[in-house]
C-alpha positions as CSV (number, residue, x, y, z in Angstrom):
1,M,0.0,0.0,0.0
2,N,1.5,3.3,-1.0
3,R,1.1,5.9,1.7
4,P,-0.1,9.3,0.4
5,E,1.8,12.4,1.3
6,R,0.4,14.1,4.3
7,V,-0.9,17.6,3.5
8,S,-2.0,20.0,6.3
9,P,-3.0,23.6,6.0
10,V,-1.2,24.3,9.2
11,A,2.2,22.7,8.3
12,T,5.1,25.2,8.6
13,P,7.6,24.9,5.8
14,G,11.0,23.9,7.1
15,A,9.7,23.1,10.6
16,P,10.8,19.6,11.5
17,H,8.5,19.3,14.5
18,G,5.0,20.3,13.2
19,P,3.1,23.5,13.1
20,E,3.9,26.8,14.8
21,P,2.4,27.3,18.2
22,G,-1.2,28.5,17.7
23,A,-1.3,27.8,14.0
24,L,-3.4,24.6,14.5
25,A,-5.8,26.4,16.8
26,Q,-6.3,29.1,14.1
27,A,-7.0,26.5,11.4
28,V,-9.4,24.7,13.7
29,G,-11.2,27.9,14.5
30,A,-11.5,28.6,10.8
31,A,-12.9,25.1,10.1
32,F,-15.7,25.6,12.7
33,D,-16.7,29.0,11.3
34,D,-20.3,29.3,10.0
35,H,-19.0,29.4,6.4
36,G,-16.0,27.1,7.0
37,P,-15.4,23.7,5.4
38,L,-17.5,21.9,8.0
39,S,-20.6,23.4,6.6
40,Q,-20.0,21.1,3.6
41,A,-19.3,18.0,5.7
42,A,-22.3,18.0,8.1
43,E,-25.9,18.5,6.9
44,G,-27.5,21.3,8.9
45,F,-24.1,22.3,10.5
46,R,-24.2,25.3,12.7
47,L,-21.7,26.9,15.0
48,R,-21.8,25.4,18.5
49,E,-19.7,27.1,21.2
50,G,-19.1,23.9,23.2
51,Q,-18.0,22.0,20.1
52,T,-15.5,24.7,19.2
53,R,-14.2,24.9,22.8
54,L,-13.5,21.1,22.8
55,A,-11.8,21.3,19.4
56,L,-9.6,24.2,20.4
57,A,-8.6,22.4,23.7
58,L,-7.6,19.4,21.7
59,A,-5.7,21.5,19.3
60,R,-3.7,23.0,22.1
61,V,-2.9,19.6,23.6
62,I,-1.8,18.3,20.2
63,E,0.5,21.3,19.7
64,Q,2.0,21.2,23.2
65,G,1.6,17.5,24.2
66,G,-0.2,16.4,27.3
67,V,-3.4,14.7,28.5
68,L,-6.9,16.1,28.1
69,V,-10.0,14.5,29.7
70,A,-13.2,16.0,28.3
71,E,-16.8,15.3,29.1
72,A,-18.9,16.6,26.3
73,A,-22.6,16.1,26.9
74,T,-25.0,14.9,24.2
75,G,-25.5,17.4,21.4
76,V,-22.0,19.0,21.7
77,G,-20.8,17.2,18.6
78,K,-17.7,15.6,20.1
79,T,-16.8,13.4,17.2
80,F,-16.2,16.3,14.8
81,A,-14.6,18.3,17.7
82,Y,-11.8,15.8,18.0
83,L,-11.6,14.7,14.4
84,V,-11.0,18.1,13.0
85,P,-7.9,19.1,15.0
86,A,-6.5,15.5,14.7
87,L,-6.8,15.6,10.9
88,L,-5.5,19.2,10.5
89,S,-2.5,18.5,12.7
90,G,-0.8,16.5,10.1
91,E,0.3,14.0,12.8
92,R,-0.2,10.2,12.8
93,V,-3.3,9.6,14.8
94,L,-4.8,6.7,16.7
95,L,-8.5,6.7,17.3
96,S,-10.0,4.2,19.7
97,T,-13.7,3.7,20.2
98,A,-15.7,1.5,22.6
99,T,-17.4,-0.8,20.0
100,K,-16.8,-2.2,16.5
101,T,-20.1,-0.4,15.4
102,L,-18.6,3.0,16.3
103,Q,-15.4,2.0,14.5
104,D,-17.3,1.3,11.4
105,Q,-19.1,4.6,11.7
106,L,-15.9,6.6,12.1
107,F,-14.0,4.8,9.3
108,G,-16.9,4.5,6.8
109,R,-18.7,7.8,7.3
110,D,-17.2,10.5,9.5
111,L,-13.5,10.4,8.6
112,P,-14.0,10.3,4.8
113,R,-16.6,13.0,4.9
114,L,-14.3,15.3,7.0
115,A,-11.2,14.6,5.0
116,R,-13.0,15.6,1.8
117,A,-14.4,18.7,3.3
118,L,-11.0,19.8,4.7
119,G,-9.2,18.9,1.4
120,L,-6.8,16.5,3.1
121,P,-5.5,13.4,1.2
122,V,-5.3,11.4,4.4
123,S,-4.8,7.6,4.4
124,M,-7.0,5.7,6.8
125,A,-7.0,2.2,8.2
126,L,-9.5,0.2,10.2
127,L,-8.0,-2.4,12.6
128,K,-10.1,-4.8,14.6
129,G,-9.4,-7.9,16.7
130,R,-8.9,-11.3,15.2
131,A,-12.5,-12.4,15.9
132,S,-13.7,-9.8,13.4
133,Y,-11.8,-11.3,10.4
134,L,-12.2,-14.4,8.4
135,C,-9.4,-16.9,9.0
136,L,-8.9,-18.8,5.7
137,H,-7.0,-21.6,7.4
138,R,-9.8,-22.1,10.0
139,L,-12.4,-22.0,7.2
140,E,-10.6,-24.8,5.4
141,M,-10.2,-26.8,8.6
142,A,-14.0,-26.5,9.4
143,H,-14.8,-28.3,6.2
144,Q,-12.1,-31.0,6.7
145,T,-13.0,-31.8,10.2
146,G,-16.7,-32.4,9.5
147,V,-18.1,-29.7,11.8
148,S,-20.0,-28.4,8.8
149,S,-22.4,-31.4,9.1
150,A,-23.9,-29.9,12.3
151,P,-27.5,-28.6,12.0
152,G,-27.6,-25.0,10.6
153,V,-23.8,-24.8,10.3
154,R,-23.4,-26.1,6.8
155,Q,-25.6,-23.4,5.2
156,Q,-23.8,-20.5,7.0
157,L,-20.4,-22.0,6.2
158,S,-21.3,-22.2,2.5
159,K,-22.4,-18.5,2.6
160,I,-19.1,-17.5,4.2
161,E,-17.1,-19.5,1.7
162,R,-18.8,-17.8,-1.2
163,W,-18.2,-14.4,0.3
164,S,-14.5,-15.3,1.1
165,K,-13.8,-15.5,-2.7
166,T,-14.9,-11.8,-3.2
167,T,-14.0,-10.0,0.0
168,R,-10.9,-7.8,0.2
169,S,-11.0,-7.0,3.9
170,G,-12.3,-10.3,5.3
171,D,-14.2,-8.2,7.9
172,L,-17.2,-10.3,8.9
173,A,-19.2,-7.0,9.4
174,E,-19.6,-7.2,5.6
175,L,-22.1,-10.0,6.2
176,P,-25.1,-8.2,7.8
177,D,-27.1,-11.5,8.1
178,L,-24.4,-13.1,10.2
179,D,-25.6,-13.0,13.8
180,E,-22.7,-11.9,16.1
181,R,-23.8,-14.8,18.4
182,S,-23.5,-17.4,15.6
183,P,-21.6,-20.6,16.6
184,V,-20.0,-20.5,13.2
185,I,-17.9,-17.5,14.0
186,P,-15.4,-19.3,16.3
187,L,-15.0,-21.9,13.6
188,V,-13.9,-19.5,10.9
189,T,-11.9,-16.9,13.0
190,S,-8.6,-17.3,14.8
191,T,-7.6,-16.5,18.4
192,R,-4.2,-15.6,19.7
193,E,-4.0,-19.2,21.0
194,N,-4.7,-21.0,17.8
195,C,-3.2,-18.6,15.2
196,L,-0.2,-20.2,13.4
197,G,1.4,-16.9,12.5
198,A,4.0,-17.0,9.8
199,D,3.8,-20.8,9.7
200,C,0.2,-20.7,8.5
201,P,-0.2,-22.0,4.9
202,Q,-2.5,-19.0,4.3
203,F,-0.2,-16.4,5.9
204,R,0.4,-14.3,2.7
205,A,-3.4,-14.0,2.1
206,C,-4.2,-13.5,5.9
207,H,-6.8,-10.8,6.4
208,V,-5.5,-10.0,9.9
209,Q,-2.0,-9.4,8.6
210,L,-3.3,-7.3,5.7
211,A,-5.2,-5.1,8.1
212,R,-2.1,-4.7,10.3
213,R,0.1,-3.8,7.3
214,Q,-2.4,-1.2,6.2
215,A,-2.5,0.2,9.7
216,M,1.3,0.6,9.8
217,A,1.1,2.6,6.5
218,A,-1.9,4.8,7.4
219,D,-2.0,8.4,8.7
220,V,-5.2,7.7,10.8
221,V,-5.8,4.3,12.4
222,V,-9.2,3.4,13.9
223,I,-9.2,0.7,16.6
224,N,-11.3,-0.2,19.6
225,H,-10.5,-0.3,23.3
226,H,-10.5,-4.1,23.5
227,L,-7.9,-4.3,20.8
228,F,-5.8,-1.6,22.5
229,F,-5.7,-3.3,25.9
230,A,-5.1,-6.7,24.3
231,D,-2.0,-5.2,22.9
232,L,-0.9,-3.6,26.2
233,A,-1.4,-6.9,28.0
234,I,-0.2,-9.5,25.6
235,R,1.2,-7.7,22.5
236,E,-1.6,-9.3,20.5
237,S,-2.8,-6.7,18.0
238,G,0.4,-5.7,16.3
239,M,0.3,-2.2,17.8
240,A,3.6,-2.8,19.5
241,E,5.1,-1.5,16.3
242,L,2.3,1.0,15.6
243,L,1.9,2.9,18.8
244,P,5.5,4.3,19.0
245,S,4.9,5.9,15.6
246,V,1.7,7.7,16.7
247,R,1.9,11.0,18.4
248,V,-1.9,11.8,18.8
249,A,-4.2,9.2,20.5
250,V,-7.9,9.9,21.0
251,F,-10.1,7.6,23.1
252,D,-13.8,8.1,22.4
253,E,-16.5,6.7,24.7
254,A,-13.6,6.7,27.3
255,H,-15.9,5.9,30.2
256,Q,-15.6,2.2,29.2
257,L,-11.8,2.2,29.4
258,N,-11.3,1.0,33.0
259,E,-13.8,-1.9,32.7
260,T,-12.4,-2.9,29.3
261,G,-8.8,-2.7,30.4
262,I,-9.0,-4.9,33.5
263,Q,-10.4,-7.7,31.3
264,F,-7.0,-8.0,29.6
265,L,-4.7,-7.1,32.5
266,G,-5.7,-10.1,34.6
267,Q,-6.0,-13.8,34.1
268,Q,-8.9,-15.9,32.9
269,L,-9.7,-19.6,32.4
270,A,-13.0,-20.3,30.8
271,S,-14.8,-23.6,30.0
272,G,-15.4,-22.5,26.4
273,Q,-11.7,-21.9,26.0
274,L,-10.9,-25.4,27.3
275,L,-13.5,-27.1,25.1
276,D,-12.3,-25.2,22.0
277,F,-8.8,-26.5,22.8
278,A,-10.0,-30.1,23.2
279,R,-11.9,-29.8,19.8
280,D,-8.9,-28.4,18.0
281,L,-6.6,-31.0,19.6
282,L,-8.7,-33.9,18.4
283,A,-9.2,-32.4,14.9
284,A,-5.5,-31.7,14.3
285,G,-4.4,-35.1,15.8
286,L,-6.7,-37.2,13.7
287,R,-6.0,-35.2,10.5
288,Q,-2.2,-34.9,10.8
289,A,-0.9,-37.5,13.2
290,R,-3.5,-40.3,13.4
291,G,-2.2,-43.3,15.4
292,L,0.8,-41.5,16.9
293,C,-1.1,-40.6,20.1
294,D,-4.5,-41.4,21.6
295,W,-6.0,-38.1,20.6
296,Q,-9.5,-39.2,21.5
297,A,-8.5,-40.0,25.0
298,L,-6.4,-36.8,25.5
299,A,-9.2,-34.6,24.2
300,S,-11.8,-36.5,26.2
301,A,-9.7,-36.1,29.4
302,V,-9.7,-32.3,29.0
303,E,-13.5,-32.3,28.3
304,V,-14.2,-34.5,31.3
305,A,-12.0,-32.3,33.6
306,T,-13.8,-29.2,32.4
307,R,-17.2,-30.7,33.1
308,E,-16.0,-31.8,36.6
309,L,-14.8,-28.3,37.4
310,R,-18.2,-26.9,36.3
311,L,-20.0,-29.4,38.5
312,A,-17.7,-28.6,41.4
313,A,-18.8,-24.9,41.1
314,G,-22.4,-26.1,41.5
315,A,-24.4,-27.6,38.6
316,G,-27.7,-26.1,39.6
317,R,-26.4,-22.8,40.7
318,A,-28.0,-19.7,39.3
319,A,-25.9,-17.5,37.0
320,G,-23.8,-14.9,38.8
321,R,-20.4,-14.2,40.4
322,L,-19.0,-16.2,43.3
323,R,-16.6,-14.5,45.7
324,W,-13.2,-16.2,45.9
325,L,-11.6,-14.8,49.1
326,E,-10.3,-18.1,50.5
327,A,-8.8,-21.3,49.0
328,V,-12.1,-22.1,47.2
329,P,-14.9,-19.9,45.9
330,E,-17.7,-19.0,48.3
331,G,-20.3,-21.8,48.6
332,V,-18.2,-24.4,46.8
333,D,-17.3,-27.7,48.4
334,A,-13.7,-27.4,49.6
335,A,-13.3,-31.2,49.2
336,V,-14.3,-31.1,45.5
337,W,-12.9,-27.9,44.0
338,P,-9.1,-28.4,44.5
339,P,-9.1,-32.0,43.1
340,A,-11.1,-30.8,40.1
341,L,-8.5,-28.1,39.4
342,R,-5.7,-30.6,39.8
343,Q,-7.5,-33.0,37.4
344,L,-7.8,-30.2,34.8
345,H,-4.1,-29.3,35.2
346,Q,-3.1,-32.9,34.7
347,A,-5.3,-33.4,31.6
348,L,-3.7,-30.3,30.1
349,A,-0.2,-31.3,31.1
350,D,-0.8,-34.8,29.5
351,A,-2.0,-33.1,26.3
352,A,1.1,-30.8,26.3
353,A,3.4,-33.8,26.7
354,A,1.8,-35.6,23.8
355,L,1.9,-32.6,21.5
356,A,5.6,-32.1,22.3
357,T,6.3,-35.5,20.6
358,V,4.7,-34.5,17.3
359,S,5.4,-30.7,17.3
360,E,7.8,-31.1,14.3
361,L,5.2,-32.6,12.1
362,A,3.0,-29.4,11.6
363,P,2.7,-25.8,12.7
364,D,-0.7,-26.7,14.2
365,F,1.0,-28.9,16.8
366,V,3.4,-26.2,17.8
367,R,0.6,-23.8,18.5
368,L,-1.5,-26.4,20.3
369,H,1.5,-27.2,22.5
370,Q,1.8,-23.6,23.4
371,R,-1.9,-23.4,24.2
372,A,-1.8,-26.5,26.4
373,L,1.1,-25.1,28.4
374,L,-0.6,-21.7,28.8
375,L,-3.9,-23.3,29.9
376,A,-2.1,-25.7,32.3
377,Q,-0.2,-22.7,33.8
378,R,-3.5,-20.9,34.4
379,A,-5.1,-24.0,36.0
380,E,-2.1,-24.2,38.3
381,R,-2.3,-20.5,39.1
382,F,-5.9,-20.7,40.1
383,G,-4.9,-23.4,42.6
384,Q,-2.6,-21.0,44.3
385,P,-3.6,-18.1,46.7
386,C,-4.6,-14.8,45.0
387,E,-2.1,-11.9,45.2
388,P,-3.2,-9.2,47.6
389,A,-3.4,-6.5,45.0
390,L,-5.8,-8.5,42.8
391,V,-9.3,-9.8,43.2
392,R,-10.5,-13.2,42.1
393,W,-14.0,-14.6,41.4
394,V,-15.9,-17.3,39.4
395,D,-18.5,-16.4,36.8
396,V,-21.2,-19.1,36.7
397,G,-23.6,-19.3,33.9
398,A,-24.0,-21.3,30.7
399,S,-20.3,-21.6,30.9
400,L,-17.7,-21.3,33.7
401,R,-15.1,-18.6,33.9
402,L,-12.3,-18.2,36.5
403,V,-11.1,-14.6,36.7
404,E,-8.3,-12.8,38.5
405,S,-8.2,-9.1,37.9
406,P,-6.6,-5.8,39.0
407,L,-9.0,-3.4,40.6
408,D,-8.3,-0.7,37.9
409,I,-5.9,0.3,35.1
410,A,-4.3,3.3,36.9
411,D,-0.8,1.8,37.2
412,T,-0.8,0.5,33.7
413,V,-1.9,3.8,32.3
414,R,0.8,5.7,34.3
415,T,3.7,3.4,33.6
416,R,3.0,1.9,30.2
417,L,0.8,4.4,28.4
418,L,1.7,8.0,29.4
419,A,5.4,7.5,30.5
420,G,8.0,8.9,28.1
421,P,8.0,11.0,25.0
422,Q,7.7,9.9,21.4
423,D,10.9,8.6,19.7
424,D,11.8,12.1,18.4
425,G,11.6,13.6,21.9
426,R,8.2,15.4,21.5
427,A,5.5,14.8,24.1
428,R,2.6,12.8,22.9
429,A,-1.0,14.1,22.9
430,W,-3.6,12.0,24.7
431,A,-7.3,12.8,24.7
432,F,-10.1,10.9,26.5
433,V,-13.6,12.0,25.5
434,S,-17.1,10.8,26.5
435,A,-20.5,12.2,27.2
436,T,-20.4,10.8,30.8
437,L,-17.2,10.7,32.9
438,G,-18.3,11.6,36.4
439,D,-20.4,13.8,38.6
440,D,-17.8,16.2,40.1
441,E,-15.6,18.9,38.6
442,R,-12.5,16.7,38.5
443,L,-14.4,13.8,36.9
444,S,-12.9,11.6,39.6
445,W,-15.1,8.6,38.7
446,F,-13.0,8.3,35.5
447,T,-9.7,10.0,36.3
448,E,-8.8,8.1,39.5
449,P,-9.2,4.5,38.3
450,C,-7.5,5.4,35.0
451,G,-4.5,7.1,36.6
452,L,-5.3,10.5,35.0
453,Q,-5.6,12.7,38.1
454,D,-3.0,15.2,36.7
455,A,-4.8,15.5,33.3
456,E,-6.4,18.7,32.1
457,V,-10.1,18.4,32.7
458,L,-12.8,20.0,30.5
459,R,-16.6,19.7,31.1
460,I,-18.9,21.0,28.4
461,G,-22.7,21.0,28.9
462,S,-25.3,20.1,26.3
463,P,-26.6,22.8,24.0
464,F,-30.1,21.3,24.2
465,D,-32.9,23.2,25.9
466,Y,-33.8,20.4,28.3
467,A,-36.3,22.5,30.3
468,R,-38.3,22.8,27.0
469,Q,-37.5,19.5,25.4
470,A,-37.8,17.1,28.3
471,A,-39.5,16.3,31.6
472,L,-38.6,14.1,34.5
473,Y,-41.2,12.2,36.4
474,V,-40.5,10.2,39.6
475,P,-43.8,8.4,40.5
476,T,-44.2,8.1,44.3
477,H,-47.3,5.9,44.3
478,I,-45.5,2.7,43.1
479,A,-43.8,0.0,45.3
480,R,-40.3,0.6,46.5
481,P,-37.5,-1.2,44.5
482,A,-37.1,-3.9,47.2
483,D,-40.8,-4.8,47.1
484,P,-41.6,-7.9,44.9
485,A,-44.5,-5.8,43.4
486,H,-42.1,-3.2,42.0
487,S,-41.5,-4.8,38.6
488,A,-45.3,-5.2,38.1
489,D,-45.8,-1.5,38.9
490,V,-43.1,-0.5,36.5
491,A,-44.7,-2.7,33.8
492,R,-48.1,-1.2,34.4
493,L,-46.9,2.4,34.2
494,A,-44.8,1.7,31.1
495,G,-47.7,-0.2,29.5
496,D,-50.2,2.6,30.2
497,A,-47.9,5.2,28.8
498,A,-46.9,3.2,25.7
499,A,-50.6,2.6,24.9
500,R,-51.2,6.3,25.2
501,L,-48.2,7.1,22.9
502,G,-48.6,4.3,20.5
503,G,-45.3,2.7,21.5
504,R,-42.2,4.9,21.4
505,T,-41.1,3.6,24.8
506,M,-37.9,2.1,26.1
507,V,-37.8,0.4,29.5
508,L,-34.2,0.2,31.0
509,T,-33.8,-2.3,33.8
510,T,-30.9,-2.7,36.2
511,T,-31.1,-6.5,36.5
512,L,-31.9,-9.4,34.1
513,R,-34.6,-10.6,36.5
514,A,-36.4,-7.3,36.2
515,L,-35.9,-7.4,32.4
516,R,-37.6,-10.8,32.2
517,R,-40.4,-10.0,34.6
518,I,-41.3,-6.6,33.0
519,G,-41.0,-8.0,29.5
520,E,-43.3,-10.9,30.3
521,L,-45.9,-8.7,31.9
522,L,-45.9,-6.3,28.9
523,G,-45.9,-9.3,26.5
524,E,-49.1,-10.6,28.3
525,R,-50.7,-7.1,28.1
526,F,-49.9,-6.5,24.4
527,G,-50.4,-9.9,22.9
528,A,-50.0,-11.0,19.3
529,G,-51.8,-8.8,16.9
530,A,-51.9,-5.8,19.2
531,D,-51.1,-2.3,18.2
532,I,-48.0,-2.4,20.4
533,E,-45.1,-4.8,19.8
534,V,-43.0,-5.8,22.8
535,L,-39.3,-6.3,22.1
536,M,-37.0,-7.9,24.7
537,Q,-33.2,-7.8,24.9
538,G,-31.9,-11.3,24.1
539,S,-34.7,-12.3,21.8
540,L,-32.9,-10.9,18.7
541,P,-29.4,-9.4,18.1
542,K,-29.1,-5.8,19.4
543,R,-28.8,-4.3,15.9
544,V,-32.0,-6.0,14.8
545,L,-33.9,-4.9,17.9
546,V,-32.9,-1.3,17.4
547,E,-33.9,-1.4,13.7
548,R,-37.3,-2.9,14.6
549,F,-37.9,-0.3,17.3
550,R,-36.9,2.5,14.9
551,A,-39.4,1.3,12.3
552,G,-42.2,0.9,14.9
553,G,-45.3,2.9,14.1
554,S,-44.3,3.6,10.5
555,A,-45.7,2.2,7.3
556,G,-48.6,0.5,9.1
557,R,-46.3,-1.3,11.6
558,P,-47.3,-1.4,15.3
559,G,-45.5,0.9,17.7
560,C,-42.9,-0.7,19.9
561,V,-41.9,-1.0,23.6
562,L,-38.3,-2.1,24.0
563,V,-37.3,-3.7,27.4
564,A,-33.6,-3.9,27.8
565,S,-30.7,-3.9,30.2
566,A,-26.9,-3.7,30.2
567,S,-25.6,-2.4,26.9
568,F,-28.8,-0.6,25.9
569,W,-28.2,2.0,28.6
570,E,-25.7,3.5,26.2
571,G,-24.7,3.6,22.5
572,V,-28.3,3.5,21.3
573,D,-29.3,6.5,19.1
574,L,-33.0,6.8,18.4
575,P,-33.7,10.5,17.5
576,G,-37.0,12.0,16.5
577,Q,-40.4,10.5,17.3
578,A,-39.1,6.9,17.4
579,L,-38.4,7.2,21.2
580,Q,-40.3,9.7,23.4
581,L,-40.4,7.9,26.7
582,V,-37.6,6.3,28.7
583,V,-38.6,4.4,31.8
584,I,-35.8,3.4,34.3
585,D,-36.9,0.8,36.8
586,K,-34.6,1.8,39.6
587,L,-31.4,3.7,40.5
588,P,-28.4,1.8,38.9
589,F,-26.2,1.3,41.9
590,P,-23.4,-1.3,41.5
591,P,-24.7,-4.8,42.2
592,P,-24.4,-5.8,45.8
593,G,-22.3,-8.8,46.4
594,D,-20.2,-8.4,43.2
595,P,-16.6,-9.4,44.1
596,L,-15.0,-6.6,42.1
597,V,-17.3,-4.0,43.6
598,E,-16.6,-5.3,47.1
599,A,-12.9,-5.2,46.5
600,R,-13.0,-1.6,45.3
601,C,-15.1,-0.7,48.3
602,R,-12.7,-2.4,50.7
603,R,-9.8,-0.4,49.2
604,L,-11.6,2.9,49.7
605,Q,-12.5,2.0,53.3
606,A,-8.8,1.1,54.0
607,Q,-8.0,4.7,52.7
608,G,-10.5,6.2,55.2
609,R,-13.0,7.0,52.5
610,S,-16.7,6.3,52.1
611,A,-17.3,3.4,49.8
612,F,-20.9,4.5,49.2
613,A,-20.2,8.2,48.6
614,D,-16.9,7.7,46.6
615,H,-17.9,4.6,44.6
616,S,-21.6,3.6,44.7
617,V,-23.1,7.0,44.2
618,P,-20.7,8.1,41.4
619,E,-21.3,4.8,39.6
620,A,-25.0,5.3,39.8
621,A,-24.8,8.9,38.7
622,V,-22.8,8.0,35.6
623,A,-25.1,5.1,34.7
624,L,-28.2,7.2,35.2
625,K,-26.8,9.9,32.9
626,Q,-26.1,7.3,30.3
627,G,-29.6,5.9,30.5
628,A,-31.2,9.4,30.5
629,G,-29.1,10.2,27.4
630,R,-31.1,7.8,25.3
631,L,-34.1,10.3,25.4
632,I,-33.0,13.5,23.7
633,R,-30.6,13.1,20.8
634,R,-31.4,16.2,18.6
635,E,-32.5,19.8,19.1
636,S,-36.0,18.9,17.8
637,D,-36.5,15.9,20.1
638,R,-39.1,15.9,22.9
639,G,-39.7,13.3,25.6
640,V,-40.2,12.2,29.2
641,L,-37.9,10.4,31.5
642,V,-39.4,8.3,34.2
643,V,-37.3,7.0,37.1
644,C,-39.4,4.5,39.1
645,D,-37.4,4.8,42.3
646,T,-38.6,7.0,45.1
647,R,-35.1,7.1,46.6
648,L,-34.3,9.7,44.0
649,V,-36.5,12.3,45.7
650,Q,-36.6,10.9,49.3
651,M,-33.0,10.2,50.2
652,G,-30.2,12.7,50.8
653,Y,-28.0,11.2,48.0
654,G,-30.9,11.7,45.6
655,R,-30.0,15.4,45.3
656,R,-26.5,14.4,43.9
657,L,-28.1,12.0,41.4
658,L,-30.6,14.6,40.3
659,A,-27.8,17.1,39.8
660,A,-26.1,14.6,37.5
661,L,-29.2,14.5,35.2
662,P,-29.9,17.1,32.5
663,P,-31.9,20.1,33.8
664,M,-35.3,18.7,32.8
665,R,-38.6,20.2,34.1
666,R,-40.1,18.2,36.9
667,L,-43.6,16.6,36.7
668,P,-45.1,16.6,40.2
669,S,-48.1,14.2,39.8
670,P,-49.6,11.4,37.7
671,Q,-51.9,14.0,36.1
672,A,-48.9,16.1,35.1
673,F,-47.3,13.0,33.6
674,E,-50.3,12.2,31.6
675,A,-50.6,15.8,30.4
676,A,-47.0,15.7,29.3
677,L,-47.7,12.6,27.2
678,D,-50.7,14.2,25.6
679,E,-48.5,17.3,24.8
680,L,-46.1,15.0,22.9
681,L,-49.0,13.5,20.9
682,A,-50.3,17.0,20.1
683,E,-46.9,18.2,18.9
684,D,-46.5,15.1,16.8
685,A,-49.9,15.7,15.2
686,S,-49.0,19.3,14.5
687,K,-45.7,18.2,12.8
688,T,-47.6,15.7,10.7
689,I,-50.1,18.3,9.5
690,A,-47.3,20.8,8.8
691,A,-45.3,18.2,6.8
692,G,-48.4,17.4,4.8
693,A,-49.0,21.0,4.1
């Protein structure tokens, strides 16, 4: 790939170290002028003071080096605010987002549009994790090992094989009908453990390697937080070579950094991981070394030991996290758990010994041997006491996962991310941006666990007129959250309001139990053929649910109520009349009994601080802001937020949580709530009449 020459309107002829001080800020200011180039890039673009402030702050950090933490509320236009100075700087830029969907949006829409408007011939690359790219070698193996005969798998594999002959990127996102939960994906993608690297017969055509080469040659590289921390932890993504050549790094949706980072900075051993190894061991052994070892017995031993460990954790146990403060997890039989771990370690060690005898026959065996040793090492580690600075727990669900994790990423950020200048001696520029980063002036909820207490902090409020566009209702007549009747009351209120609005309602829950209960009750109320369709998280892929909800009420379709939890609290953009009512079942405090939450609280208490005031309330404030942020997405949007938790108005900490919400007008009674819904209907009718005229 030929790298185009970088052209920047702020480049200074003869200056080896970039633009003159202030030149970038001047160019950024001109770009955001009412008649500047951005008016060509964004439909309906208008000057926003907050957006320009953020862009100028980032321009200053790029010129001088340093760290900027910026909370830019919904409506500020933060994406353009960080992209414009990054592109105009003429520097190599790394952009990291929270999800692959946001990556695709940046790379496929925002960046090309801005580069054209600014007249910059900038080369761009999109880099995702291995699981996003087709592995040609694994696809071939899937056919050879007979897994394609499984029900439903053959058809999907055939579709992927046809696509593989035409795709240039190998990015599975090109297949919109491929469910991200499909069991076929692990069969046709590689992992760090099973990738053969340069020994792979398909190495020259490898889509992962092609993406990395393009990233090394590009001016702007778009990645995601998972990929970034995978590289920091295990040098997996190829950025060990890329990062030193990048001077500007921007992390969008930065509020997810800490929780994403600790996933990669600890240790994990999962039953799915073990069963995948056993399957690959058997397939490679029978295909390339049949008769040299008893591959069936070796693979079976790993599978049996994995099942025994799952049984030791409690076969009938409900899904959740088990504390692991002592030698065995809480509630687990101390006479059963250690032997199960030893049995697993022995099965993996036996597999490693067998693989060592055939490792010269094929690259597959070399990689399998390394995987066996790594998994055996982890099984042995989890049989030892946990280090004091870490926290350990067991995730129990459809699968089993043993986890050992740091409490935050602060040390890693300070020592491995921010330490030291670029190779040419200039200080790097780091920017961390999100709509929600905390509820105090220093954004401590984000900066403390991320080791960014010394960063420049900028808070920019929303340009939306929330007092006019939105209202907040806290019903006081419903059961308290601890009451078993609470979910039924929430379902009744949401159902009544949705019937009044013709759908256009999202119910956000804090637990999966409430999700199921509220969803079931609404499903019973609005049965098949009703004017309201009830959509529940988990029934369909997230992308499909959002599309169905967005289309609700149009072209003769029934209106929709979406009941969701977890990931739907953020990253869902439903502007206009599609969504006009958001109902939150209760205040989103961290789950009690969660081992990671408890460990963080113990650390705060050891420091003489209040775990509730310094952890639980800020966590709830940020989550509440994220959930409320689903309601108003544009200047023309109107809607009502309902928080079905009387603690918001009756408890002292409620004032702090209310202050974290946008300044919506308050609805004091059920009658005022119903009147607000009627106003929304009246406004919609007026808009429809005006559009028809």
